Backbone as numpy.savetxt, mean C-alpha at the origin, in Angstrom:
# Nx Ny Nz CAx CAy CAz Cx Cy Cz
16.36 -5.95 -4.51 15.00 -5.51 -4.28 13.98 -6.45 -4.91
14.38 -7.16 -5.97 13.43 -8.07 -6.60 12.91 -9.09 -5.60
13.79 -9.60 -4.76 13.39 -10.58 -3.75 12.31 -10.00 -2.83
12.47 -8.75 -2.46 11.50 -8.07 -1.60 10.15 -7.96 -2.30
10.16 -7.51 -3.54 8.91 -7.38 -4.29 8.24 -8.74 -4.52
9.02 -9.76 -4.77 8.45 -11.10 -4.96 7.79 -11.60 -3.67
8.41 -11.30 -2.53 7.81 -11.67 -1.24 6.48 -10.94 -1.04
6.46 -9.63 -1.30 5.24 -8.85 -1.13 4.15 -9.32 -2.10
4.55 -9.65 -3.32 3.59 -10.17 -4.30 3.00 -11.49 -3.82
3.82 -12.34 -3.26 3.37 -13.63 -2.75 2.34 -13.44 -1.63
2.59 -12.50 -0.75 1.65 -12.19 0.34 0.34 -11.70 -0.24
0.41 -10.79 -1.20 -0.81 -10.25 -1.82 -1.63 -11.37 -2.45
-0.97 -12.29 -3.13 -1.68 -13.38 -3.81 -2.38 -14.31 -2.82
-1.94 -14.31 -1.56 -2.60 -15.12 -0.53 -4.00 -14.58 -0.21
-4.27 -13.35 -0.58 -5.57 -12.73 -0.34 -6.46 -12.93 -1.58
-6.64 -14.19 -1.95 -7.34 -14.59 -3.18 -8.75 -14.04 -3.28
-9.39 -13.86 -2.13 -10.78 -13.41 -2.16 -10.93 -11.96 -2.63
-9.84 -11.17 -2.65 -9.92 -9.78 -3.11 -8.95 -9.45 -4.25
-7.95 -10.28 -4.48 -6.92 -9.99 -5.49 -7.26 -10.68 -6.81
-7.31 -9.89 -7.87 -7.55 -10.41 -9.22 -6.24 -10.73 -9.90
-5.24 -9.83 -9.78 -3.97 -10.01 -10.46 -2.90 -9.16 -9.77
-1.65 -9.51 -10.00 -0.52 -8.72 -9.50 0.51 -8.58 -10.61
1.28 -7.51 -10.51 2.33 -7.28 -11.51 3.43 -6.43 -10.88
4.68 -6.81 -11.09 5.82 -6.02 -10.65 6.29 -5.20 -11.84
6.28 -3.88 -11.68 6.77 -2.98 -12.73 8.28 -2.82 -12.57
8.98 -2.80 -13.70 10.44 -2.71 -13.69 10.94 -1.59 -14.60
12.10 -1.07 -14.25 12.81 -0.15 -15.14 13.38 -0.93 -16.31
13.81 -0.27 -17.39 14.45 -0.99 -18.51 15.64 -1.83 -18.05
16.28 -1.44 -16.95 17.42 -2.19 -16.41 16.98 -3.49 -15.73
15.68 -3.65 -15.52 15.18 -4.83 -14.83 14.96 -4.61 -13.35
15.34 -3.45 -12.85 15.16 -3.15 -11.42 13.67 -2.88 -11.14
13.12 -3.57 -10.12 11.70 -3.36 -9.81 11.45 -1.97 -9.21
10.31 -1.36 -9.58 9.98 -0.05 -9.03 8.68 -0.04 -8.23
7.76 -0.96 -8.54 6.55 -1.04 -7.73 5.80 -2.33 -8.03
4.94 -2.67 -7.08 4.04 -3.80 -7.23 2.64 -3.25 -7.40
1.94 -3.68 -8.44 0.55 -3.27 -8.67 -0.34 -4.48 -8.35
-1.40 -4.22 -7.59 -2.36 -5.26 -7.22 -3.73 -4.83 -7.74
-4.31 -5.62 -8.63 -5.65 -5.37 -9.15 -6.64 -6.05 -8.22
-7.69 -5.34 -7.82 -8.63 -5.85 -6.83 -10.02 -6.11 -7.41
-10.79 -6.93 -6.72 -12.08 -7.40 -7.25 -13.10 -6.29 -7.45
-12.93 -5.16 -6.77 -13.91 -4.08 -6.91 -13.55 -3.11 -8.04
-12.48 -3.43 -8.79 -12.05 -2.58 -9.89 -11.01 -1.55 -9.50
-10.66 -1.51 -8.23 -9.62 -0.59 -7.76 -8.25 -1.28 -7.85
-7.21 -0.54 -7.47 -5.87 -1.13 -7.47 -5.05 -0.57 -6.32
-4.03 -1.32 -5.94 -3.09 -0.87 -4.91 -1.69 -0.90 -5.51
-0.89 0.11 -5.20 0.51 0.16 -5.61 1.38 0.17 -4.37
2.39 -0.70 -4.37 3.34 -0.75 -3.26 4.70 -0.38 -3.81
5.34 0.56 -3.12 6.66 1.03 -3.52 7.57 0.93 -2.31
8.70 0.28 -2.47 9.67 0.09 -1.40 11.04 0.50 -1.94
11.79 1.28 -1.15 13.13 1.66 -1.60 14.19 0.99 -0.73
15.38 0.96 -1.26 16.52 0.37 -0.56 16.82 1.11 0.74
16.54 2.41 0.79 16.87 3.19 1.99 15.73 3.26 3.00
14.71 2.42 2.83 13.66 2.33 3.84 12.40 3.13 3.59
12.35 3.87 2.51 11.12 4.61 2.18 10.08 3.61 1.67
8.82 3.90 1.95 7.77 3.01 1.48 6.48 3.78 1.24
5.62 3.16 0.43 4.28 3.68 0.20 3.38 2.49 -0.14
2.31 2.34 0.63 1.26 1.36 0.36 0.03 2.17 -0.01
-0.25 2.28 -1.28 -1.27 3.19 -1.79 -2.42 2.41 -2.42
-3.62 2.62 -1.91 -4.82 1.98 -2.46 -5.65 3.06 -3.13
-5.78 2.97 -4.44 -6.46 3.98 -5.24 -7.88 3.53 -5.57
-8.86 4.22 -5.00 -10.28 3.93 -5.24 -10.97 5.14 -5.87
-10.19 6.00 -6.50 -10.75 7.22 -7.07 -11.87 6.93 -8.07
-11.71 5.91 -8.88 -12.72 5.57 -9.89 -13.94 4.87 -9.27
-13.79 4.35 -8.06 -14.87 3.61 -7.40 -15.74 4.55 -6.57
-15.09 5.25 -5.63 -15.84 6.13 -4.72 -15.11 7.43 -4.39
-14.05 7.73 -5.14 -13.33 8.99 -4.94 -12.35 9.00 -3.79
-12.01 7.82 -3.24 -11.12 7.78 -2.09 -9.75 7.20 -2.43
-8.81 7.52 -1.56 -7.49 6.87 -1.56 -7.15 6.56 -0.10
-6.35 5.54 0.06 -5.81 5.19 1.38 -4.32 4.97 1.16
-3.48 5.54 2.02 -2.04 5.34 1.82 -1.28 5.40 3.14
-0.50 4.37 3.36 0.50 4.38 4.42 1.81 4.76 3.76
2.52 5.75 4.32 3.84 6.06 3.79 4.68 6.73 4.87
5.96 6.91 4.55 6.86 7.57 5.50 7.62 8.72 4.85
6.98 9.37 3.88 7.56 10.58 3.30 7.48 11.67 4.37
8.59 12.32 4.68 8.62 13.27 5.80 8.09 14.66 5.46
6.85 14.73 5.00 6.23 16.02 4.68 6.03 16.82 5.96
6.53 18.05 5.98 6.41 18.90 7.17 4.96 19.10 7.60
4.05 19.09 6.64 2.63 19.28 6.96 2.11 18.23 7.93
2.73 17.04 7.95 2.26 15.96 8.82 3.14 15.78 10.05
3.99 16.76 10.35 4.91 16.62 11.48 4.20 16.56 12.83
2.93 16.97 12.88 2.17 16.90 14.12 1.74 15.46 14.46
1.80 14.57 13.49 1.37 13.18 13.71 2.39 12.49 14.62
1.91 11.83 15.66 2.81 11.24 16.66 3.75 10.20 16.09
3.39 9.56 14.98 4.26 8.54 14.39 5.12 9.09 13.24
5.14 10.42 13.09 5.90 11.08 12.02 7.31 10.53 11.95
7.83 10.24 10.74 7.28 10.53 9.42 6.27 9.48 8.93
6.08 8.39 9.68 5.11 7.36 9.31 3.71 7.92 9.53
2.84 7.79 8.51 1.48 8.31 8.62 0.54 7.58 7.67
-0.74 7.85 7.83 -1.78 7.18 7.05 -2.74 8.22 6.48
-2.91 8.20 5.17 -3.89 9.06 4.49 -5.20 8.29 4.46
-6.21 8.82 5.13 -7.49 8.13 5.28 -8.57 8.75 4.40
-8.81 8.15 3.28 -9.84 8.51 2.28 -9.44 9.64 1.35
-8.49 10.50 1.74 -8.02 11.56 0.84 -6.61 11.99 1.26
-6.01 12.84 0.45 -4.63 13.27 0.71 -4.50 14.11 1.99
-5.53 14.84 2.34 -5.43 15.80 3.45 -5.81 15.24 4.82
-6.54 14.14 4.87 -6.91 13.55 6.15 -5.82 12.56 6.55
-4.95 13.01 7.43 -3.77 12.23 7.81 -3.81 11.92 9.28
-3.44 10.67 9.61 -3.43 10.24 11.01 -2.22 9.36 11.28
-2.11 8.93 12.53 -1.00 8.07 12.94 -1.02 6.78 12.13
0.16 6.24 11.91 0.29 4.96 11.24 0.35 3.85 12.27
-0.35 2.77 12.00 -0.29 1.61 12.87 0.39 0.43 12.18
1.17 0.72 11.13 1.89 -0.35 10.43 3.02 -0.87 11.29
3.22 -2.19 11.30 4.37 -2.76 12.00 5.68 -2.37 11.29
6.79 -2.65 11.91 8.09 -2.28 11.33 8.54 -3.24 10.23
8.24 -4.52 10.35 8.69 -5.51 9.37 7.85 -5.44 8.09
8.54 -5.44 6.93 7.86 -5.35 5.63 6.79 -6.41 5.45
7.11 -7.63 5.80 6.17 -8.73 5.63 4.89 -8.47 6.43
5.04 -8.00 7.65 3.89 -7.71 8.50 3.14 -6.47 7.99
3.86 -5.50 7.45 3.22 -4.32 6.86 2.29 -4.75 5.73
2.79 -5.61 4.86 2.02 -6.05 3.71 0.77 -6.80 4.14
0.92 -7.68 5.12 -0.23 -8.44 5.60 -1.28 -7.51 6.21
-0.85 -6.53 6.97 -1.79 -5.59 7.58 -2.51 -4.77 6.50
-1.75 -4.29 5.50 -2.33 -3.51 4.41 -3.37 -4.33 3.64
-3.02 -5.55 3.30 -3.95 -6.40 2.55 -5.17 -6.75 3.40
-4.98 -6.94 4.68 -6.11 -7.22 5.57 -7.04 -6.01 5.63
-6.46 -4.81 5.66 -7.25 -3.57 5.65 -8.09 -3.49 4.36
-7.48 -3.82 3.23 -8.19 -3.81 1.96 -9.34 -4.81 1.99
-9.05 -6.02 2.42 -10.08 -7.06 2.45 -11.26 -6.64 3.34
-10.96 -6.16 4.53 -12.02 -5.75 5.45 -12.85 -4.61 4.86
-12.19 -3.66 4.26 -12.89 -2.49 3.68 -13.80 -2.92 2.53
-13.29 -3.75 1.65 -14.09 -4.21 0.51 -15.31 -5.00 0.99
-15.13 -5.89 1.95 -16.25 -6.71 2.39 -17.23 -5.96 3.29
-16.79 -4.87 3.91 -17.72 -4.04 4.69 -18.73 -3.37 3.76
-18.29 -3.09 2.54 -19.14 -2.40 1.57 -20.13 -3.35 0.89
-19.86 -4.64 0.95 -20.71 -5.62 0.25 -22.03 -5.81 0.95
């Protein structure tokens, strides 16, 4: 999994205009558990990827404007109405859920997520 997190970190660092810093968090065993991305507006994004295909791309802006954005594939029954279930997108809060437009490949998912962050930050400027 370290190789996967290093790849995602490398992609994030390519978005220099919005990324301040990155860090891979690890268990005491050295196994990576998430990638944290610090952003220029004071917010952060956490990416979590599991060996069995679960993922979460979470952008936390609670301290900035009270919003969160998250792509994930946790199979919560509450979101079973979403056409891309279990893949879904939390738009600005936990309860506003819609279809996910993330590609299947991790590398492409990361690029799309970072592009979404960049566009959102610069729309506010």
